[in-house]
MARKE-131736 format. One record per residue (C-alpha): residue number from 1; residue in three letters; x, y, z. Coordinates in Angstrom, 3 decimals, padded with zeros to 6 digits, always signed. Each point is the difference from the previous one (the first is absolute). Layout:
+-----+------+----------+----------+----------+
:  nr : rest :     east :    north :       up :
+-----+------+----------+----------+----------+
: NUM :  ALA :        X :        Y :        Z :
...
+-----+------+----------+----------+----------+
% end
This chain:
+-----+------+----------+----------+----------+
:  nr : rest :     east :    north :       up :
+-----+------+----------+----------+----------+
:   1 :  MET : +091.150 : -046.743 : -115.270 :
:   2 :  SER : -000.409 : -002.903 : +002.426 :
:   3 :  LEU : -002.037 : +000.639 : +003.134 :
:   4 :  LEU : +002.872 : -001.478 : +002.006 :
:   5 :  HIS : +003.526 : -000.235 : -001.053 :
:   6 :  VAL : +003.011 : -002.120 : +001.882 :
:   7 :  SER : +003.489 : +000.170 : -001.063 :
:   8 :  GLY : +003.183 : -001.317 : +001.084 :
:   9 :  LEU : -001.772 : -000.885 : +003.255 :
:  10 :  THR : +001.986 : -001.826 : +002.557 :
:  11 :  LYS : +000.017 : -000.602 : +003.749 :
:  12 :  GLU : +002.571 : -001.061 : +002.192 :
:  13 :  PHE : -000.023 : -001.232 : +003.657 :
:  14 :  GLY : +003.857 : -000.322 : +000.580 :
:  15 :  ASP : +001.319 : -002.645 : -001.935 :
:  16 :  LEU : -003.570 : -001.014 : -001.260 :
:  17 :  VAL : -000.914 : +000.970 : -003.297 :
:  18 :  ALA : -003.691 : -000.445 : +000.458 :
:  19 :  VAL : -001.210 : +002.270 : -003.200 :
:  20 :  ASP : +002.490 : +000.215 : -002.841 :
:  21 :  ASP : -000.327 : +002.463 : -002.900 :
:  22 :  VAL : -003.470 : -000.341 : -000.290 :
:  23 :  ASP : -001.876 : +001.735 : -003.269 :
:  24 :  PHE : -004.167 : +000.250 : -000.701 :
:  25 :  ASP : -002.370 : +002.151 : -001.212 :
:  26 :  VAL : -003.429 : -000.650 : +000.879 :
:  27 :  GLU : -002.688 : +002.036 : -001.956 :
:  28 :  ASP : -003.128 : +001.432 : +000.725 :
:  29 :  GLY : -002.374 : -002.025 : +000.715 :
:  30 :  GLU : +001.434 : -003.341 : -000.074 :
:  31 :  PHE : +000.135 : -003.076 : +002.663 :
:  32 :  VAL : +003.791 : -000.420 : -000.104 :
:  33 :  SER : +000.911 : -002.757 : +002.330 :
:  34 :  ILE : +003.718 : -000.572 : +001.365 :
:  35 :  LEU : +000.546 : -003.797 : +000.590 :
:  36 :  GLY : +002.453 : -002.326 : +002.046 :
:  37 :  PRO : +001.245 : -001.964 : +002.352 :
:  38 :  SER : +000.615 : +000.579 : +003.590 :
:  39 :  GLY : +003.525 : +002.363 : +000.119 :
:  40 :  SER : -000.595 : +001.092 : -003.776 :
:  41 :  GLY : +000.122 : +003.401 : +000.925 :
:  42 :  LYS : -004.311 : +000.504 : -000.556 :
:  43 :  SER : -001.243 : +001.541 : +002.691 :
:  44 :  THR : +003.096 : +002.058 : +000.631 :
:  45 :  VAL : -000.187 : +001.820 : -003.466 :
:  46 :  LEU : -003.892 : +000.471 : +001.421 :
:  47 :  ARG : +001.167 : +001.574 : +003.431 :
:  48 :  MET : +002.342 : +002.578 : -002.077 :
:  49 :  VAL : -002.819 : +000.664 : -002.374 :
:  50 :  ALA : -002.316 : +000.801 : +002.788 :
:  51 :  GLY : +002.967 : +002.072 : +002.232 :
:  52 :  PHE : +000.380 : -002.288 : +002.828 :
:  53 :  GLU : +003.627 : -001.004 : -001.160 :
:  54 :  GLU : +002.679 : +002.267 : -001.871 :
:  55 :  PRO : +001.482 : -001.197 : -003.054 :
:  56 :  THR : +003.959 : +000.106 : -000.043 :
:  57 :  ALA : -000.088 : +000.810 : -003.397 :
:  58 :  GLY : -002.277 : +000.663 : -002.837 :
:  59 :  THR : -003.061 : +001.881 : -000.898 :
:  60 :  ILE : -004.152 : -000.424 : +000.498 :
:  61 :  ALA : -001.850 : +002.823 : -001.738 :
:  62 :  LEU : -003.794 : -000.003 : +000.380 :
:  63 :  GLU : -001.937 : +002.039 : -002.481 :
:  64 :  GLY : +003.190 : +001.542 : -000.907 :
:  65 :  GLU : +001.091 : +001.091 : +003.445 :
:  66 :  GLU : +002.897 : -001.460 : +001.724 :
:  67 :  ILE : -001.243 : -001.499 : +003.154 :
:  68 :  VAL : +003.325 : -001.332 : +001.529 :
:  69 :  GLY : +000.443 : +001.761 : +003.723 :
:  70 :  LYS : -003.681 : +000.809 : +000.321 :
:  71 :  PRO : -001.938 : -001.014 : +002.805 :
:  72 :  PRO : -002.742 : -003.091 : -001.109 :
:  73 :  PHE : -002.428 : +002.659 : +001.147 :
:  74 :  GLU : +001.049 : +002.325 : -002.683 :
:  75 :  ARG : -000.260 : -002.795 : -002.820 :
:  76 :  ASP : -003.135 : -000.071 : -002.105 :
:  77 :  VAL : +000.030 : -003.894 : +001.117 :
:  78 :  ASN : -002.046 : -001.863 : +002.336 :
:  79 :  MET : +000.807 : -003.927 : +001.635 :
:  80 :  VAL : -001.611 : -003.162 : +000.449 :
:  81 :  PHE : +001.765 : -001.993 : +002.851 :
:  82 :  GLN : +000.440 : -003.586 : +000.152 :
:  83 :  ASP : -001.213 : +000.019 : +003.110 :
:  84 :  LEU : -002.703 : +002.793 : -000.937 :
:  85 :  ALA : +000.583 : +001.925 : +003.106 :
:  86 :  LEU : -003.379 : +001.156 : +001.002 :
:  87 :  PHE : -000.660 : +002.144 : +002.705 :
:  88 :  PRO : -002.171 : -002.870 : +002.806 :
:  89 :  HIS : -001.575 : +002.882 : +001.977 :
:  90 :  LEU : -001.470 : +001.649 : -003.682 :
:  91 :  THR : -003.198 : -000.432 : -001.647 :
:  92 :  VAL : +000.208 : -000.956 : -003.778 :
:  93 :  ALA : -000.821 : +003.195 : -000.940 :
:  94 :  GLU : +002.283 : +001.617 : +002.126 :
:  95 :  ASN : +002.995 : -002.392 : -000.984 :
:  96 :  ILE : -000.946 : +001.048 : -003.380 :
:  97 :  GLY : -000.017 : +003.933 : +000.298 :
:  98 :  TYR : +002.577 : -000.160 : +002.587 :
:  99 :  GLY : +002.532 : +001.726 : -002.809 :
: 100 :  LEU : -002.571 : +002.506 : -001.216 :
: 101 :  LYS : +000.014 : +000.907 : +003.729 :
: 102 :  GLN : +003.739 : +000.445 : +000.194 :
: 103 :  GLN : -000.185 : +002.472 : -002.910 :
: 104 :  GLY : -002.983 : +001.499 : +001.368 :
: 105 :  VAL : -002.549 : -000.541 : -002.096 :
: 106 :  PRO : -003.447 : +000.893 : +001.625 :
: 107 :  LYS : -002.174 : -003.009 : +001.787 :
: 108 :  ALA : -002.373 : +000.396 : -002.003 :
: 109 :  GLU : +001.864 : -000.666 : -003.468 :
: 110 :  ARG : +002.030 : -002.723 : +001.858 :
: 111 :  ARG : -003.475 : -001.468 : +000.524 :
: 112 :  GLU : -001.163 : +000.432 : -003.581 :
: 113 :  ARG : +003.715 : -001.373 : -001.289 :
: 114 :  SER : -000.143 : -002.701 : +002.196 :
: 115 :  GLU : -003.430 : -001.330 : -000.876 :
: 116 :  ARG : +000.942 : +000.431 : -003.660 :
: 117 :  MET : +002.851 : -002.325 : +000.896 :
: 118 :  LEU : -001.909 : -002.607 : +001.665 :
: 119 :  GLU : -002.111 : -000.242 : -003.339 :
: 120 :  MET : +002.713 : -000.472 : -002.671 :
: 121 :  VAL : +001.325 : -002.818 : +002.945 :
: 122 :  ARG : -003.468 : -001.376 : +000.111 :
: 123 :  LEU : -000.268 : +000.591 : +003.911 :
: 124 :  GLU : -003.044 : +001.795 : +000.120 :
: 125 :  GLY : -001.410 : +000.393 : +003.502 :
: 126 :  TYR : +003.273 : -000.856 : +001.446 :
: 127 :  GLY : +001.289 : +003.145 : +001.381 :
: 128 :  ASP : -000.953 : -000.050 : +003.286 :
: 129 :  ARG : +001.737 : -002.907 : +000.815 :
: 130 :  THR : +003.310 : -000.957 : +001.280 :
: 131 :  PRO : +002.759 : -002.016 : -001.474 :
: 132 :  ALA : -000.234 : -003.000 : +002.241 :
: 133 :  GLU : -003.811 : -000.547 : -001.244 :
: 134 :  LEU : +001.130 : -000.612 : -003.517 :
: 135 :  SER : +001.618 : -003.226 : -001.405 :
: 136 :  GLY : +003.471 : +000.134 : -001.798 :
: 137 :  GLY : -001.319 : +001.250 : -003.880 :
: 138 :  GLU : -001.923 : +002.605 : +001.924 :
: 139 :  GLN : +002.436 : +001.389 : +001.634 :
: 140 :  GLN : +002.250 : +000.095 : -003.083 :
: 141 :  ARG : -002.885 : +001.532 : -001.756 :
: 142 :  VAL : +000.334 : +002.929 : +002.432 :
: 143 :  ALA : +003.924 : +000.258 : +000.048 :
: 144 :  LEU : -000.519 : +000.381 : -003.733 :
: 145 :  ALA : -003.241 : +002.927 : +000.750 :
: 146 :  ARG : +002.632 : +001.751 : +001.955 :
: 147 :  ALA : +003.122 : +000.091 : -002.250 :
: 148 :  LEU : -002.249 : +001.490 : -002.601 :
: 149 :  VAL : -002.743 : +002.338 : +001.371 :
: 150 :  ASN : +002.805 : +002.884 : -000.155 :
: 151 :  GLU : +000.523 : -000.967 : -003.704 :
: 152 :  PRO : +003.521 : -000.188 : -000.292 :
: 153 :  ALA : +001.924 : -000.255 : -002.768 :
: 154 :  LEU : +001.459 : -003.345 : +000.498 :
: 155 :  VAL : -000.910 : -002.546 : +002.738 :
: 156 :  LEU : +002.564 : -003.086 : +001.234 :
: 157 :  PHE : -000.924 : -003.236 : +001.313 :
: 158 :  ASP : +002.357 : -002.242 : +001.564 :
: 159 :  GLU : -001.284 : -003.907 : +000.049 :
: 160 :  PRO : -003.614 : +001.445 : +001.398 :
: 161 :  LEU : -001.516 : -003.019 : -000.895 :
: 162 :  SER : +002.983 : -002.933 : +001.370 :
: 163 :  SER : -002.190 : -000.899 : +003.226 :
: 164 :  LEU : -003.337 : -000.488 : -002.035 :
: 165 :  ASP : -001.193 : -003.510 : -000.672 :
: 166 :  ARG : +000.681 : -001.320 : -003.857 :
: 167 :  LYS : -003.964 : +000.926 : -000.726 :
: 168 :  LEU : -000.375 : +002.757 : +001.506 :
: 169 :  ARG : +003.385 : +001.387 : -001.463 :
: 170 :  GLN : -001.361 : -000.924 : -003.225 :
: 171 :  HIS : -002.973 : +002.125 : +000.643 :
: 172 :  MET : +001.856 : +003.209 : +000.833 :
: 173 :  GLN : +002.154 : -000.177 : -002.992 :
: 174 :  THR : -002.986 : +000.874 : -002.179 :
: 175 :  GLU : -001.166 : +002.549 : +002.255 :
: 176 :  LEU : +003.480 : +001.417 : -000.003 :
: 177 :  GLN : -000.508 : +000.305 : -003.829 :
: 178 :  ARG : -002.843 : +000.939 : +000.105 :
: 179 :  ILE : +000.435 : +003.052 : +002.248 :
: 180 :  GLN : +003.155 : +000.696 : -001.703 :
: 181 :  THR : -002.124 : -000.022 : -003.007 :
: 182 :  GLU : -002.728 : +002.254 : +000.875 :
: 183 :  THR : +002.142 : +002.742 : +001.909 :
: 184 :  ASP : +002.530 : +000.052 : -003.037 :
: 185 :  THR : +002.669 : -000.210 : +003.295 :
: 186 :  THR : +003.611 : -000.741 : -000.545 :
: 187 :  PHE : +000.940 : -003.436 : +001.722 :
: 188 :  LEU : +003.587 : -001.284 : +001.301 :
: 189 :  TYR : -000.318 : -003.132 : +001.411 :
: 190 :  VAL : +002.669 : -001.876 : +001.562 :
: 191 :  THR : -000.243 : -004.295 : +000.527 :
: 192 :  HIS : +001.831 : -003.011 : +000.094 :
: 193 :  ASP : -003.367 : -001.614 : -001.232 :
: 194 :  GLN : +000.097 : -000.480 : -003.803 :
: 195 :  GLU : -003.363 : -001.216 : -000.355 :
: 196 :  VAL : -001.122 : +003.622 : +001.574 :
: 197 :  ALA : +002.262 : +002.182 : -002.529 :
: 198 :  LEU : -001.107 : -002.493 : -003.030 :
: 199 :  ALA : -003.439 : +000.574 : +000.837 :
: 200 :  VAL : -000.015 : +003.967 : +001.028 :
: 201 :  SER : +002.552 : +001.200 : -001.998 :
: 202 :  ASP : +000.923 : +002.436 : -003.222 :
: 203 :  ARG : +003.752 : -000.672 : +000.451 :
: 204 :  LEU : +002.059 : -001.579 : +001.997 :
: 205 :  ILE : +003.210 : +001.425 : +001.391 :
: 206 :  VAL : +001.780 : -003.761 : +001.226 :
: 207 :  LEU : +003.494 : +000.391 : +002.577 :
: 208 :  ASN : +001.860 : -002.057 : +001.127 :
: 209 :  ASP : +003.581 : +000.631 : +002.129 :
: 210 :  GLY : -000.977 : +003.625 : -000.109 :
: 211 :  GLY : +000.275 : +000.254 : -003.300 :
: 212 :  THR : -002.557 : -000.133 : -003.011 :
: 213 :  GLN : -000.375 : -002.957 : -002.207 :
: 214 :  GLN : -002.858 : +001.163 : -002.321 :
: 215 :  ILE : -002.790 : +002.651 : -000.704 :
: 216 :  GLY : -002.903 : -000.419 : -002.126 :
: 217 :  THR : -003.690 : -001.363 : -000.267 :
: 218 :  VAL : -001.291 : -002.989 : +001.710 :
: 219 :  GLU : +000.065 : -001.861 : -003.192 :
: 220 :  ASP : +003.448 : +001.200 : -001.134 :
: 221 :  LEU : +001.599 : -001.271 : +003.342 :
: 222 :  TYR : -001.812 : -003.773 : -000.461 :
: 223 :  GLU : +000.494 : -000.227 : -003.559 :
: 224 :  ASP : +003.571 : +001.118 : -000.709 :
: 225 :  PRO : +002.027 : +000.318 : +003.394 :
: 226 :  ALA : +002.984 : +001.530 : -000.246 :
: 227 :  SER : +001.738 : -002.235 : +002.225 :
: 228 :  ARG : +000.185 : -003.161 : +001.996 :
: 229 :  PHE : -001.034 : +001.298 : +002.999 :
: 230 :  VAL : -003.053 : +001.889 : -001.376 :
: 231 :  ALA : -000.952 : -003.539 : -002.017 :
: 232 :  ASP : -000.210 : -001.392 : +003.501 :
: 233 :  PHE : -001.341 : +002.591 : +001.930 :
: 234 :  ILE : -003.178 : +000.902 : -002.120 :
: 235 :  GLY : -002.393 : -003.099 : -000.520 :
: 236 :  ASP : +001.439 : -003.612 : -000.219 :
: 237 :  VAL : +002.886 : -001.484 : -002.203 :
: 238 :  ASN : +001.911 : -003.243 : -000.778 :
: 239 :  THR : +003.307 : +000.571 : -000.053 :
: 240 :  VAL : +002.680 : -002.651 : -001.858 :
: 241 :  THR : +003.839 : +000.685 : -000.518 :
: 242 :  GLY : +001.615 : -000.158 : -003.198 :
: 243 :  ARG : +002.716 : +001.124 : -002.096 :
: 244 :  VAL : -000.011 : +002.091 : -002.822 :
: 245 :  THR : +002.116 : -001.544 : -002.840 :
: 246 :  ASP : -000.388 : +002.812 : -002.997 :
: 247 :  LEU : -001.482 : +003.418 : -000.214 :
: 248 :  ASP : -000.455 : +002.485 : -002.826 :
: 249 :  ASP : -002.372 : +003.017 : -000.780 :
: 250 :  ASP : -002.948 : -002.375 : -000.344 :
: 251 :  ARG : +000.169 : -002.789 : +001.945 :
: 252 :  ALA : +002.203 : -002.005 : +002.851 :
: 253 :  LEU : +000.689 : -003.604 : +000.270 :
: 254 :  ILE : -000.681 : -001.363 : +003.613 :
: 255 :  ASP : +000.568 : -003.539 : +001.263 :
: 256 :  ALA : -002.454 : -000.707 : +002.984 :
: 257 :  GLY : +001.346 : -003.263 : +000.223 :
: 258 :  THR : -002.610 : -001.671 : -002.524 :
: 259 :  GLY : +002.054 : +001.795 : -003.016 :
: 260 :  GLU : +000.732 : +003.090 : -001.607 :
: 261 :  ILE : -003.233 : +002.303 : -000.441 :
: 262 :  PRO : -000.276 : +002.807 : -002.282 :
: 263 :  VAL : -001.522 : +002.572 : +002.031 :
: 264 :  PRO : -000.717 : +004.010 : -001.188 :
: 265 :  ARG : +002.515 : +002.704 : +000.634 :
: 266 :  THR : -003.094 : +001.940 : +001.608 :
: 267 :  ALA : -000.204 : -002.957 : +002.990 :
: 268 :  ILE : +003.667 : +000.797 : +000.542 :
: 269 :  ALA : +001.145 : +002.185 : +002.918 :
: 270 :  ALA : +002.308 : +003.092 : -001.316 :
: 271 :  ASP : +003.004 : -001.013 : +002.119 :
: 272 :  VAL : +000.123 : -003.798 : -001.497 :
: 273 :  ALA : +002.680 : -001.339 : -002.249 :
: 274 :  ALA : +001.030 : -003.009 : -001.760 :
: 275 :  GLY : +001.729 : -002.633 : +002.997 :
: 276 :  ASP : -002.612 : +001.299 : +002.370 :
: 277 :  ASP : -001.678 : -001.879 : +002.968 :
: 278 :  VAL : -003.337 : +000.985 : -000.041 :
: 279 :  ASP : -003.364 : -000.326 : +001.957 :
: 280 :  VAL : -002.851 : -000.729 : -002.563 :
: 281 :  CYS : -003.490 : +000.971 : +001.549 :
: 282 :  VAL : -003.129 : -000.839 : -001.199 :
: 283 :  ARG : -003.499 : +000.729 : +001.541 :
: 284 :  PRO : -002.465 : -002.657 : +000.925 :
: 285 :  TYR : -002.799 : +000.302 : -002.711 :
: 286 :  GLN : +002.381 : +000.075 : -002.592 :
: 287 :  VAL : +001.108 : -003.437 : +000.671 :
: 288 :  SER : -001.930 : -002.936 : -001.828 :
: 289 :  LEU : -000.387 : -003.780 : +001.470 :
: 290 :  ARG : -000.575 : -002.937 : -002.759 :
: 291 :  ASP : -000.674 : -003.553 : +000.266 :
: 292 :  ALA : +003.961 : -001.389 : -000.140 :
: 293 :  ALA : -001.303 : -002.718 : -002.124 :
: 294 :  THR : -001.594 : +001.826 : -002.167 :
: 295 :  THR : +001.870 : +003.157 : -000.183 :
: 296 :  GLU : +002.001 : +001.054 : -003.154 :
: 297 :  THR : +002.232 : +002.536 : +000.763 :
: 298 :  ASP : +003.042 : +001.017 : -001.896 :
: 299 :  ALA : +002.780 : +001.040 : +002.547 :
: 300 :  THR : +001.433 : +002.558 : -002.439 :
: 301 :  ASP : -003.296 : +002.174 : +000.253 :
: 302 :  ALA : -000.666 : +000.326 : +003.411 :
: 303 :  PHE : +001.423 : -000.896 : +003.475 :
: 304 :  ALA : -001.530 : -003.307 : +000.705 :
: 305 :  SER : +000.672 : -002.939 : +002.715 :
: 306 :  THR : -001.844 : -003.135 : +001.295 :
: 307 :  GLY : -001.192 : -000.049 : +003.407 :
: 308 :  THR : -002.202 : -000.961 : +002.606 :
: 309 :  VAL : -002.852 : +002.011 : +001.579 :
: 310 :  LEU : +000.249 : +000.349 : +004.002 :
: 311 :  SER : -003.188 : +001.812 : +000.392 :
: 312 :  ARG : -002.436 : +001.710 : -001.096 :
: 313 :  SER : -002.600 : +003.343 : +001.718 :
: 314 :  TYR : -002.532 : +000.740 : -001.529 :
: 315 :  GLN : -000.173 : +003.846 : -000.326 :
: 316 :  GLY : -004.010 : +000.089 : -001.669 :
: 317 :  SER : +000.674 : +000.779 : -003.684 :
: 318 :  ASP : +003.434 : -001.547 : +000.005 :
: 319 :  SER : +001.970 : -002.717 : +002.098 :
: 320 :  LEU : +003.536 : +000.545 : +000.689 :
: 321 :  TYR : +002.276 : -003.048 : -000.131 :
: 322 :  ASP : +003.209 : -000.786 : +001.452 :
: 323 :  VAL : +001.958 : -002.057 : -001.962 :
: 324 :  ASP : +003.481 : -001.437 : +000.688 :
: 325 :  THR : +001.838 : -000.090 : -003.376 :
: 326 :  ASP : +002.836 : -002.016 : -001.179 :
: 327 :  ALA : +001.775 : +002.809 : -001.383 :
: 328 :  TRP : -000.703 : +003.100 : +002.667 :
: 329 :  GLY : -001.191 : -001.294 : +003.453 :
: 330 :  THR : -003.591 : +001.025 : +000.883 :
: 331 :  VAL : -001.602 : +002.501 : -002.488 :
: 332 :  SER : -003.930 : +001.549 : +000.820 :
: 333 :  ALA : -002.229 : +000.282 : -003.026 :
: 334 :  GLU : -003.419 : +002.050 : +000.211 :
: 335 :  VAL : -002.201 : -002.062 : -002.816 :
: 336 :  ARG : -003.720 : +000.161 : -000.811 :
: 337 :  GLU : -000.209 : -003.718 : -000.345 :
: 338 :  ASP : -000.863 : -002.192 : +002.703 :
: 339 :  ALA : +001.520 : -003.517 : -001.369 :
: 340 :  PHE : +003.173 : -000.455 : +002.110 :
: 341 :  ARG : -000.150 : -001.949 : +003.385 :
: 342 :  ASN : +003.002 : -000.821 : +002.559 :
: 343 :  GLY : +002.636 : -002.182 : -001.038 :
: 344 :  GLU : -001.244 : +000.193 : -003.923 :
: 345 :  ASP : +003.223 : +000.664 : -002.366 :
: 346 :  VAL : -000.140 : +003.084 : -002.099 :
: 347 :  THR : +001.835 : +002.008 : -002.446 :
: 348 :  VAL : +000.649 : +003.653 : +000.895 :
: 349 :  THR : +000.509 : +002.703 : -002.471 :
: 350 :  TRP : +000.100 : +003.289 : -000.821 :
: 351 :  ALA : +000.543 : +002.525 : -002.858 :
: 352 :  PRO : +003.284 : +001.909 : -000.119 :
: 353 :  GLU : -001.870 : +003.212 : -001.074 :
: 354 :  HIS : -000.852 : -000.457 : +003.897 :
: 355 :  VAL : +002.837 : +000.227 : +001.969 :
: 356 :  HIS : +002.122 : +002.539 : +001.431 :
: 357 :  VAL : +003.870 : -000.785 : +000.380 :
: 358 :  TYR : +002.450 : +002.138 : +002.540 :
: 359 :  ARG : +003.358 : -001.004 : +000.518 :
: 360 :  ARG : +000.608 : -001.214 : +003.317 :
: 361 :  ASP : +000.861 : +001.650 : +002.852 :
: 362 :  ASP : -000.495 : -001.480 : +003.712 :
: 363 :  GLU : +000.250 : +003.834 : +001.661 :
: 364 :  ASP : -003.580 : +000.788 : -002.625 :
: 365 :  ARG : -001.953 : -003.154 : +001.079 :
: 366 :  PRO : -002.041 : +000.054 : +003.503 :
: 367 :  ASP : +000.960 : -003.763 : +000.588 :
: 368 :  GLY : +003.648 : +000.713 : -000.135 :
: 369 :  GLY : +000.566 : -003.426 : -001.372 :
: 370 :  GLU : +002.601 : -001.705 : -001.210 :
: 371 :  THR : +001.503 : +000.840 : -004.074 :
: 372 :  GLU : -000.085 : -003.244 : -001.742 :
: 373 :  ASP : +003.828 : -000.899 : -002.033 :
: 374 :  ARG : -002.513 : -000.884 : -003.349 :
: 375 :  PRO : -003.487 : -000.814 : -000.875 :
: 376 :  ASP : +000.145 : -003.864 : +000.268 :
: 377 :  GLY : -003.641 : -000.546 : +000.823 :
: 378 :  GLY : +000.249 : +000.007 : +003.990 :
: 379 :  GLU : -002.090 : +001.549 : +002.481 :
: 380 :  THR : -001.038 : +003.810 : -000.629 :
: 381 :  GLU : +000.412 : +002.322 : +002.819 :
: 382 :  ASP : -002.620 : -000.298 : +002.998 :
: 383 :  GLU : -002.849 : +002.193 : -000.522 :
+-----+------+----------+----------+----------+
% end
């Protein structure tokens, strides 16, 4: 039995459907992130689990018990808010022990448990300080300690790292993982930041426009996105337009402006049919660059186009190139070789087995770009 079971969860605010029939489970000891753009419904889901919003429809069960209708203080959950909500007039130790005091836990036990939590978050000796004397990262740790001290079944996070700079945010990601592992507590974490979600999560729940787009491990969502939206939202992706000229159980023939390319059926979304206009998506790290003068490419075996290097960004172990291709407009390639310079002619290629192909549907695309009538080698939509 799952620790948290959410079924048919819906929330309406007048005519606005903020959350639309969402289902998911969280297992005991998991670190699960709900990821989506602003307005996707992710924070509303979290607030319904916490008890700060009542669902219009659906059920929420914690440890097998229905909790819809119960006030927040009767749910075995704690929440770490975006603004942390530390009491400025209380010491660090008093902030951590506040919930225990409300439960009637004796003072000596409160002090002992607060000190244990300070050790857990590596703030030993900070108990007598006030929140104003702490850095942003230290305040984050105090808020986490306060949420963990009464050993809840589930801890909820509403974008608590969004106010931190990138270096501190990366440090806190590591700390969250360490603390979650050491305490064996279940975390449900809401964020719009894909970098955070990819770094800390066992599984991801991707929402858009109130509905579930995909649920799975980080690897599943990155390597096998279920939709054009997920492919674009989880990591970087190149998208070129094409048309399916033939389709059977084993493969599809796709014309993306450079001739028909056979693509494995496993790379094609289930709703794609022969004759459909499609988006052909490929990750930058799957794109290869070669010197245009020396490259021998069989256009029937790979997606390929000549082009000119627009820019190069050194990434440490890799270099990220933007190439103005003759067939598709700008394509990004993340490669180990640092062999090309701006203005140089190159050939861009990628293998058919590395693509994901989705039926073109403007309503599902984050940029709302125009659908082209045919794959004539024109520009890709804006990224």
